[in-house]
N, CA, C and O atoms as a printed pandas DataFrame, in Angstrom:
     atom_number atom_name residue_name chain_id  residue_number  x_coord  y_coord  z_coord
0              1         N          UNK        A               1   58.793   37.561   25.250
1              2        CA          UNK        A               1   58.910   36.651   26.378
2              3         C          UNK        A               1   58.879   37.466   27.671
3              4         O          UNK        A               1   59.646   38.418   27.822
4              5         N          UNK        A               2   58.022   37.109   28.577
5              6        CA          UNK        A               2   57.850   37.842   29.832
6              7         C          UNK        A               2   58.911   37.447   30.862
7              8         O          UNK        A               2   59.543   36.395   30.761
8              9         N          UNK        A               3   59.085   38.315   31.843
9             10        CA          UNK        A               3   60.025   38.066   32.927
10            11         C          UNK        A               3   59.263   38.055   34.246
11            12         O          UNK        A               3   58.400   38.902   34.475
12            13         N          UNK        A               4   59.574   37.117   35.094
13            14        CA          UNK        A               4   58.969   37.012   36.413
14            15         C          UNK        A               4   59.532   38.103   37.329
15            16         O          UNK        A               4   60.719   38.419   37.263
16            17         N          UNK        A               5   58.679   38.676   38.184
17            18        CA          UNK        A               5   59.116   39.721   39.118
18            19         C          UNK        A               5   60.234   39.221   40.025
19            20         O          UNK        A               5   61.158   39.969   40.345
20            21         N          UNK        A               6   60.153   37.970   40.434
21            22        CA          UNK        A               6   61.197   37.389   41.284
22            23         C          UNK        A               6   62.536   37.332   40.584
23            24         O          UNK        A               6   63.572   37.588   41.198
24            25         N          UNK        A               7   62.526   36.996   39.296
25            26        CA          UNK        A               7   63.767   36.959   38.516
26            27         C          UNK        A               7   64.365   38.358   38.402
27            28         O          UNK        A               7   65.576   38.536   38.528
28            29         N          UNK        A               8   63.518   39.336   38.166
29            30        CA          UNK        A               8   63.955   40.726   38.079
30            31         C          UNK        A               8   64.610   41.157   39.390
31            32         O          UNK        A               8   65.691   41.747   39.390
32            33         N          UNK        A               9   63.952   40.859   40.494
33            34        CA          UNK        A               9   64.494   41.212   41.805
34            35         C          UNK        A               9   65.820   40.492   42.062
35            36         O          UNK        A               9   66.758   41.098   42.579
36            37         N          UNK        A              10   65.907   39.222   41.712
37            38        CA          UNK        A              10   67.139   38.455   41.918
38            39         C          UNK        A              10   68.308   39.018   41.128
39            40         O          UNK        A              10   69.426   39.082   41.639
40            41         N          UNK        A              11   68.063   39.427   39.883
41            42        CA          UNK        A              11   69.131   40.008   39.068
42            43         C          UNK        A              11   69.667   41.290   39.699
43            44         O          UNK        A              11   70.876   41.516   39.730
44            45         N          UNK        A              12   68.768   42.118   40.196
45            46        CA          UNK        A              12   69.187   43.378   40.821
46            47         C          UNK        A              12   69.950   43.095   42.114
47            48         O          UNK        A              12   70.993   43.699   42.363
48            49         N          UNK        A              13   69.432   42.177   42.941
49            50        CA          UNK        A              13   70.083   41.852   44.215
50            51         C          UNK        A              13   71.442   41.178   44.009
51            52         O          UNK        A              13   72.349   41.328   44.828
52            53         N          UNK        A              14   71.569   40.443   42.923
53            54        CA          UNK        A              14   72.845   39.794   42.592
54            55         C          UNK        A              14   73.925   40.844   42.343
55            56         O          UNK        A              14   75.062   40.694   42.792
56            57         N          UNK        A              15   73.562   41.908   41.626
57            58        CA          UNK        A              15   74.520   42.962   41.289
58            59         C          UNK        A              15   74.687   43.979   42.416
59            60         O          UNK        A              15   75.760   44.558   42.584
60            61         N          UNK        A              16   73.625   44.189   43.183
61            62        CA          UNK        A              16   73.628   45.169   44.275
62            63         C          UNK        A              16   73.128   44.472   45.542
63            64         O          UNK        A              16   71.979   44.667   45.940
64            65         N          UNK        A              17   73.984   43.655   46.183
65            66        CA          UNK        A              17   73.536   42.803   47.288
66            67         C          UNK        A              17   72.917   43.546   48.471
67            68         O          UNK        A              17   72.084   42.987   49.185
68            69         N          UNK        A              18   73.314   44.794   48.682
69            70        CA          UNK        A              18   72.781   45.549   49.821
70            71         C          UNK        A              18   71.441   46.219   49.502
71            72         O          UNK        A              18   70.831   46.832   50.379
72            73         N          UNK        A              19   70.990   46.109   48.275
73            74        CA          UNK        A              19   69.818   46.865   47.821
74            75         C          UNK        A              19   68.518   46.385   48.462
75            76         O          UNK        A              19   68.299   45.194   48.682
76            77         N          UNK        A              20   67.672   47.363   48.749
77            78        CA          UNK        A              20   66.275   47.100   49.084
78            79         C          UNK        A              20   65.531   47.268   47.762
79            80         O          UNK        A              20   65.596   48.331   47.145
80            81         N          UNK        A              21   64.828   46.227   47.325
81            82        CA          UNK        A              21   64.192   46.231   46.012
82            83         C          UNK        A              21   62.704   45.934   46.154
83            84         O          UNK        A              21   62.314   44.943   46.772
84            85         N          UNK        A              22   61.882   46.798   45.578
85            86        CA          UNK        A              22   60.441   46.563   45.503
86            87         C          UNK        A              22   60.050   46.557   44.027
87            88         O          UNK        A              22   60.362   47.491   43.288
88            89         N          UNK        A              23   59.366   45.494   43.609
89            90        CA          UNK        A              23   58.955   45.341   42.214
90            91         C          UNK        A              23   57.430   45.307   42.143
91            92         O          UNK        A              23   56.774   44.642   42.945
92            93         N          UNK        A              24   56.882   46.029   41.176
93            94        CA          UNK        A              24   55.432   46.025   40.949
94            95         C          UNK        A              24   55.172   45.784   39.465
95            96         O          UNK        A              24   55.748   46.457   38.611
96            97         N          UNK        A              25   54.306   44.824   39.165
97            98        CA          UNK        A              25   53.909   44.538   37.786
98            99         C          UNK        A              25   52.819   45.542   37.409
99           100         O          UNK        A              25   51.722   45.507   37.967
100          101         N          UNK        A              26   53.115   46.423   36.479
101          102        CA          UNK        A              26   52.211   47.521   36.151
102          103         C          UNK        A              26   51.017   47.105   35.302
103          104         O          UNK        A              26   49.951   47.714   35.396
104          105         N          UNK        A              27   51.179   46.086   34.481
105          106        CA          UNK        A              27   50.113   45.722   33.543
106          107         C          UNK        A              27   49.613   44.287   33.727
107          108         O          UNK        A              27   48.689   43.855   33.038
108          109         N          UNK        A              28   50.223   43.554   34.656
109          110        CA          UNK        A              28   49.824   42.175   34.869
110          111         C          UNK        A              28   50.282   41.230   33.776
111          112         O          UNK        A              28   49.795   40.103   33.679
112          113         N          UNK        A              29   51.226   41.690   32.945
113          114        CA          UNK        A              29   51.665   40.877   31.812
114          115         C          UNK        A              29   53.102   40.378   31.933
115          116         O          UNK        A              29   53.602   39.704   31.033
116          117         N          UNK        A              30   53.771   40.708   33.047
117          118        CA          UNK        A              30   55.152   40.283   33.219
118          119         C          UNK        A              30   56.120   40.977   32.290
119          120         O          UNK        A              30   57.246   40.516   32.107
120          121         N          UNK        A              31   55.696   42.074   31.703
121          122        CA          UNK        A              31   56.503   42.774   30.708
122          123         C          UNK        A              31   56.688   44.254   31.026
123          124         O          UNK        A              31   57.551   44.916   30.449
124          125         N          UNK        A              32   55.877   44.769   31.943
125          126        CA          UNK        A              32   55.915   46.187   32.320
126          127         C          UNK        A              32   55.978   46.282   33.847
127          128         O          UNK        A              32   55.014   45.951   34.539
128          129         N          UNK        A              33   57.116   46.733   34.359
129          130        CA          UNK        A              33   57.327   46.779   35.806
130          131         C          UNK        A              33   57.719   48.173   36.268
131          132         O          UNK        A              33   58.211   49.001   35.501
132          133         N          UNK        A              34   57.478   48.396   37.557
133          134        CA          UNK        A              34   58.034   49.553   38.254
134          135         C          UNK        A              34   58.913   48.988   39.359
135          136         O          UNK        A              34   58.547   48.009   40.009
136          137         N          UNK        A              35   60.063   49.597   39.571
137          138        CA          UNK        A              35   60.982   49.132   40.604
138          139         C          UNK        A              35   61.479   50.312   41.432
139          140         O          UNK        A              35   61.825   51.369   40.906
140          141         N          UNK        A              36   61.501   50.094   42.735
141          142        CA          UNK        A              36   62.143   51.020   43.663
142          143         C          UNK        A              36   63.389   50.294   44.149
143          144         O          UNK        A              36   63.300   49.189   44.685
144          145         N          UNK        A              37   64.551   50.916   43.962
145          146        CA          UNK        A              37   65.811   50.300   44.354
146          147         C          UNK        A              37   66.580   51.295   45.209
147          148         O          UNK        A              37   66.898   52.399   44.768
148          149         N          UNK        A              38   66.874   50.886   46.442
149          150        CA          UNK        A              38   67.629   51.726   47.374
150          151         C          UNK        A              38   68.913   50.986   47.709
151          152         O          UNK        A              38   68.880   49.862   48.209
152          153         N          UNK        A              39   70.052   51.627   47.428
153          154        CA          UNK        A              39   71.339   50.977   47.641
154          155         C          UNK        A              39   72.408   52.003   47.997
155          156         O          UNK        A              39   72.429   53.112   47.463
156          157         N          UNK        A              40   73.281   51.617   48.896
157          158        CA          UNK        A              40   74.422   52.459   49.254
158          159         C          UNK        A              40   75.317   52.676   48.026
159          160         O          UNK        A              40   76.024   53.680   47.950
160          161         N          UNK        A              41   75.290   51.757   47.082
161          162        CA          UNK        A              41   76.088   51.879   45.860
162          163         C          UNK        A              41   75.728   53.121   45.053
163          164         O          UNK        A              41   76.519   53.569   44.222
164          165         N          UNK        A              42   74.552   53.677   45.287
165          166        CA          UNK        A              42   74.089   54.852   44.541
166          167         C          UNK        A              42   74.594   56.172   45.128
167          168         O          UNK        A              42   74.510   57.214   44.479
168          169         N          UNK        A              43   75.115   56.127   46.348
169          170        CA          UNK        A              43   75.533   57.369   46.997
170          171         C          UNK        A              43   76.589   58.095   46.164
171          172         O          UNK        A              43   77.583   57.504   45.741
172          173         N          UNK        A              44   76.352   59.388   45.938
173          174        CA          UNK        A              44   77.286   60.215   45.176
174          175         C          UNK        A              44   77.155   60.085   43.670
175          176         O          UNK        A              44   77.878   60.747   42.926
176          177         N          UNK        A              45   76.247   59.245   43.214
177          178        CA          UNK        A              45   76.057   59.061   41.774
178          179         C          UNK        A              45   74.827   59.829   41.297
179          180         O          UNK        A              45   73.870   60.025   42.046
180          181         N          UNK        A              46   74.872   60.256   40.049
181          182        CA          UNK        A              46   73.717   60.942   39.462
182          183         C          UNK        A              46   72.591   59.924   39.251
183          184         O          UNK        A              46   72.820   58.716   39.300
184          185         N          UNK        A              47   71.406   60.414   39.023
185          186        CA          UNK        A              47   70.252   59.546   38.765
186          187         C          UNK        A              47   70.519   58.657   37.535
187          188         O          UNK        A              47   70.176   57.475   37.528
188          189         N          UNK        A              48   71.127   59.240   36.509
189          190        CA          UNK        A              48   71.451   58.472   35.299
190          191         C          UNK        A              48   72.427   57.343   35.637
191          192         O          UNK        A              48   72.238   56.213   35.187
192          193         N          UNK        A              49   73.454   57.629   36.413
193          194        CA          UNK        A              49   74.429   56.604   36.793
194          195         C          UNK        A              49   73.771   55.508   37.627
195          196         O          UNK        A              49   74.093   54.330   37.470
196          197         N          UNK        A              50   72.851   55.890   38.511
197          198        CA          UNK        A              50   72.123   54.909   39.327
198          199         C          UNK        A              50   71.311   53.979   38.431
199          200         O          UNK        A              50   71.331   52.761   38.608
200          201         N          UNK        A              51   70.607   54.553   37.478
201          202        CA          UNK        A              51   69.791   53.756   36.563
202          203         C          UNK        A              51   70.672   52.849   35.704
203          204         O          UNK        A              51   70.298   51.713   35.412
204          205         N          UNK        A              52   71.839   53.350   35.300
205          206        CA          UNK        A              52   72.754   52.528   34.508
206          207         C          UNK        A              52   73.201   51.296   35.292
207          208         O          UNK        A              52   73.335   50.213   34.723
208          209         N          UNK        A              53   73.430   51.457   36.583
209          210        CA          UNK        A              53   73.810   50.307   37.415
210          211         C          UNK        A              53   72.705   49.255   37.436
211          212         O          UNK        A              53   72.982   48.056   37.381
212          213         N          UNK        A              54   71.459   49.702   37.516
213          214        CA          UNK        A              54   70.337   48.763   37.517
214          215         C          UNK        A              54   70.228   48.078   36.153
215          216         O          UNK        A              54   70.052   46.861   36.088
216          217         N          UNK        A              55   70.330   48.838   35.073
217          218        CA          UNK        A              55   70.240   48.243   33.739
218          219         C          UNK        A              55   71.374   47.243   33.495
219          220         O          UNK        A              55   71.164   46.212   32.856
220          221         N          UNK        A              56   72.569   47.544   33.998
221          222        CA          UNK        A              56   73.680   46.597   33.881
222          223         C          UNK        A              56   73.356   45.302   34.619
223          224         O          UNK        A              56   73.722   44.218   34.167
224          225         N          UNK        A              57   72.673   45.415   35.748
225          226        CA          UNK        A              57   72.298   44.241   36.540
226          227         C          UNK        A              57   71.349   43.326   35.769
227          228         O          UNK        A              57   71.293   42.124   36.031
228          229         N          UNK        A              58   70.606   43.890   34.826
229          230        CA          UNK        A              58   69.624   43.106   34.069
230          231         C          UNK        A              58   70.258   42.268   32.964
231          232         O          UNK        A              58   69.573   41.489   32.302
232          233         N          UNK        A              59   71.553   42.426   32.767
233          234        CA          UNK        A              59   72.327   41.579   31.845
234          235         C          UNK        A              59   71.725   41.489   30.442
235          236         O          UNK        A              59   71.618   40.402   29.873
236          237         N          UNK        A              60   71.336   42.627   29.897
237          238        CA          UNK        A              60   70.859   42.663   28.520
238          239         C          UNK        A              60   69.420   42.208   28.308
239          240         O          UNK        A              60   68.981   42.077   27.166
240          241         N          UNK        A              61   68.681   41.966   29.382
241          242        CA          UNK        A              61   67.289   41.499   29.243
242          243         C          UNK        A              61   66.321   42.642   28.959
243          244         O          UNK        A              61   65.192   42.402   28.531
244          245         N          UNK        A              62   66.744   43.874   29.189
245          246        CA          UNK        A              62   65.891   45.027   28.921
246          247         C          UNK        A              62   65.687   45.138   27.418
247          248         O          UNK        A              62   66.648   45.118   26.650
248          249         N          UNK        A              63   64.431   45.254   27.003
249          250        CA          UNK        A              63   64.116   45.353   25.590
250          251         C          UNK        A              63   63.894   44.000   24.930
251          252         O          UNK        A              63   63.426   43.928   23.793
252          253         N          UNK        A              64   64.231   42.928   25.641
253          254        CA          UNK        A              64   64.030   41.577   25.109
254          255         C          UNK        A              64   63.007   40.862   25.987
255          256         O          UNK        A              64   61.836   40.759   25.621
256          257         N          UNK        A              65   63.444   40.369   27.141
257          258        CA          UNK        A              65   62.535   39.711   28.088
258          259         C          UNK        A              65   61.687   40.729   28.842
259          260         O          UNK        A              65   60.605   40.404   29.332
260          261         N          UNK        A              66   62.177   41.944   28.932
261          262        CA          UNK        A              66   61.521   42.995   29.711
262          263         C          UNK        A              66   61.309   44.211   28.819
263          264         O          UNK        A              66   62.269   44.776   28.296
264          265         N          UNK        A              67   60.067   44.609   28.647
265          266        CA          UNK        A              67   59.756   45.700   27.726
266          267         C          UNK        A              67   59.895   47.068   28.384
267          268         O          UNK        A              67   60.469   47.978   27.785
268          269         N          UNK        A              68   59.381   47.235   29.609
269          270        CA          UNK        A              68   59.377   48.544   30.250
270          271         C          UNK        A              68   59.680   48.421   31.734
271          272         O          UNK        A              68   59.169   47.534   32.418
272          273         N          UNK        A              69   60.525   49.331   32.221
273          274        CA          UNK        A              69   60.864   49.359   33.639
274          275         C          UNK        A              69   60.929   50.800   34.104
275          276         O          UNK        A              69   61.828   51.547   33.719
276          277         N          UNK        A              70   59.968   51.189   34.937
277          278        CA          UNK        A              70   59.966   52.523   35.534
278          279         C          UNK        A              70   60.793   52.433   36.812
279          280         O          UNK        A              70   60.452   51.677   37.723
280          281         N          UNK        A              71   61.871   53.196   36.881
281          282        CA          UNK        A              71   62.800   53.099   38.002
282          283         C          UNK        A              71   62.740   54.298   38.929
283          284         O          UNK        A              71   62.641   55.443   38.488
284          285         N          UNK        A              72   62.801   54.013   40.229
285          286        CA          UNK        A              72   63.040   55.021   41.253
286          287         C          UNK        A              72   64.237   54.499   42.028
287          288         O          UNK        A              72   64.176   53.423   42.623
288          289         N          UNK        A              73   65.321   55.257   42.021
289          290        CA          UNK        A              73   66.544   54.814   42.699
290          291         C          UNK        A              73   67.004   55.883   43.680
291          292         O          UNK        A              73   66.772   57.075   43.473
292          293         N          UNK        A              74   67.661   55.441   44.752
293          294        CA          UNK        A              74   68.248   56.372   45.706
294          295         C          UNK        A              74   69.179   55.638   46.643
295          296         O          UNK        A              74   69.143   54.411   46.742
296          297         N          UNK        A              75   70.020   56.405   47.335
297          298        CA          UNK        A              75   70.842   55.868   48.413
298          299         C          UNK        A              75   69.992   55.915   49.687
299          300         O          UNK        A              75   69.058   56.713   49.770
300          301         N          UNK        A              76   70.295   55.088   50.662
301          302        CA          UNK        A              76   69.542   55.121   51.923
302          303         C          UNK        A              76   69.691   56.488   52.598
303          304         O          UNK        A              76   70.704   57.169   52.439
304          305         N          UNK        A              77   68.674   56.865   53.344
305          306        CA          UNK        A              77   68.720   58.161   54.058
306          307         C          UNK        A              77   69.638   58.080   55.253
307          308         O          UNK        A              77   69.804   59.065   55.972
């Protein structure tokens, strides 16, 4: 089952309200996305911890509704 880019963005923004989120559908199938997420919540956290916050925001949809997500995360400059 595919996931809409808007739904993906909404889930991330719900968990990280201050985040700037850019979503790109990599294959045109609604199943493979790239996301750039910039949030103050990431400051002082490792890249792994930042990615874990994003995956938590997806509420278990990773691997089910969403097959692949290439993430770029950072705190604002």
